[in-house]
N, C-alpha and C positions, 0 to 999 in steps of 0.2 A: 557577563549576562547570560551566555550560553551554558556556562559551567553551572550557574545557580538553577537556571529553568530547565535544564536537562534532568534534574531530580524530580521534575513533575511529570516526567514521561517515563512510566513504569508499568509493569504487568500485574495487575491485581489478583488477588487470590479469587478462585472459581466461585467461591460462595458469594463474594461481594460483587462479582459480575452478575450473577444470578439474582442477586436482590434488587438489582435496578434493571433488570432485562426489560426491554420494551415489548409490549403486548404482541407486536408483529413476529417476535421470534419465539413466543412461548408454546405455540402450538406444535410446530413442526421442526424447529431448529434451536431449542432450548439449551443444547450443549454447546452451541457455538461461543467461543470466547474471544474471538477475532476475525476480522476481515481485513484482507490485504490487498494492495494494488501497488502500481508505480506511476510515478509522475514525473514529468520532464520540465526543466527549466531551461529557456533558451540563453545561451551564451554568446559572447562575441566570437567570430571566426578566429582561432588561434592562428599565429604566424607559421609555427612549425607544422610541417606536413604530417609528422606522427601524431600530433595532438589533433590535428584536423580530422584524421581518420578515427582515432579513439572516440572522438566527441560527436561524430557526425550521426545523426538519427534518421533512419530511412522513414519512420512513422512520422516524424515531425519535419522532415525534410530541411533540417537546419541543424547547427552545432548546439548540443544540450549537455547537462548534467541530468542524470537519472536517479530517482529516489524511491526506495521502497518504504511504503508507510503502512502501519498496522493500527486498528483500532478496536476498541471493544463494541458491542452492539449499540451501547448507549451513546457512544461517541468520543470516549476518552482515547487519546492516542497513547498506545502502549509501547511503539517501536517506532523510531525513524532511523533509516540507515544513513551511512555517508553517501556522497555523490559518487557515482559512476559515469563513466563516459556513455554518451547516448547509444553507442552501437552495442553495450553490453546487455546479454540476453538476461531474461528474467531468472533462468536457472543458475546463471553465473552469479547474479545478484544475491539470490537465495543462499548460494553456498558461500560468499565471501563476505556478506554484510554482518554475519554474527546472529542472524534471526533464529536459525535452528538450535542457538545455545540458549535463547531467551524463551522460546516457546516452551511450555511445560509438557512433560511426557502425558501422552493420553487426552491432550487438549484437542478440541475441534476448531478448524480453521476454514473460512469460506473465500474462495477465489473465483475468478472467472475462467473461461474455457482457456485462455491463453497461459495459464499457469499448469496445463496437463502434464507438462514435461517434467514438472517438479515433484510430482506424485511419488516418485520412488525415494527421493530425499526425505519426504516427510514420513513415509512409512518406516523408514530406519530408526526415526526418532519416535515411533509409535504414535504419530500424530495423525488423526483423522482429517481427510480433506474432504470438503463439501464444494462441489462446483457443478455447473450446468452439465448434461450429457454431453458428449462429443457429437458433433454433427459431420456426417459424411454425405457424398453425393450419390453413394450406391445403396444407402438404406434410409428408409423413411423412419422418422422418429415415432415411437408408440405414443399412445395417448398420456401414459404415466410420466414418460420422458418429457413430453411438452409441459406437462403439469409441472414437473419438479424445476424445469428450465425457467418458467414463468416465476415460481416461487423464489428461486435463487436470485433471479435478476430483480425482482421486487425488493429483495433485502439488501442486495449488493449496491443499489443506488445510493444507499447511505454513505458508502466510502467515496463516492463521487461528490456528494454534499460536503463531506470533510475536505476533500481536495480544493472544491470550490472556495471553501473558508479559508484554506491556506493561501489561495491565490488572492484573495481580499487585501492581503498586504502588498503594495505597490511593487516593491522590488521584486515579488514573485508572481506577479500577474501574468495572465495568459499571452499579452503581446509585450511584456517587458523583456529586455535584454541585458544580461548582466555584463557589465564592463569587465573586460579581461583582467584588470588589476583587483577587482572584488572577487573573482573566482576563488582564490585561496580561502576567503572568509565565506564562501556561500554555505559551508556545512553548518557554521555557527549561525548564520542568518536563518537558516531552516528550523535549527533547534529552538532558537528564540522565538520564532513564528508558533511552532508547534507547542511549546511550553505556554506561551499566552493564550493559545486556543483552549488548552487545557485548564485555564482560569475562566474560561467563558462558560455559558450555559450549556446544556446537553444539546446535541443535535435532535434527539428524540425524546419527548417527553415521557 
């Protein structure tokens, strides 16, 4: 099933993405081809100390597998990574997942502030990164930066809606814990879920 449904997870041509671009993107971010984020799935605590350390997530305070997901503005999943240990940083996932080989040159990708350290990786691929302005304790944000931050946050909420749709599958739910015997199959399970989601209606009309 994963082999067949994986064919439904692909990066459409930019012209096709723009043809169904939601109204919310058309005014300020019409060039955005993808929005990315990571989500984590809780797994049973491994018996081996090394695997415990590899899968421990400080963010979730439990053992997890972490996935990078990318979607077009209208909700099509155009990339899903393999699972990484919960302690893996966003930078390492971007490097190792193969996302940089899939994203087209000169594409525009939207992220949140947490991905600021990956800006250099995208620049090398000539990919434009759209994210909220960085916040520091020593500098007050300008009105334009506040406005931009609100605009990006309002559009990035749709990647959260996608992740919520993924978690509607009981095995991937927010309070589900994957049995250690199923962890080797977790990548296949996630691909099946994402492929089925791409057969559903769009997240944004």
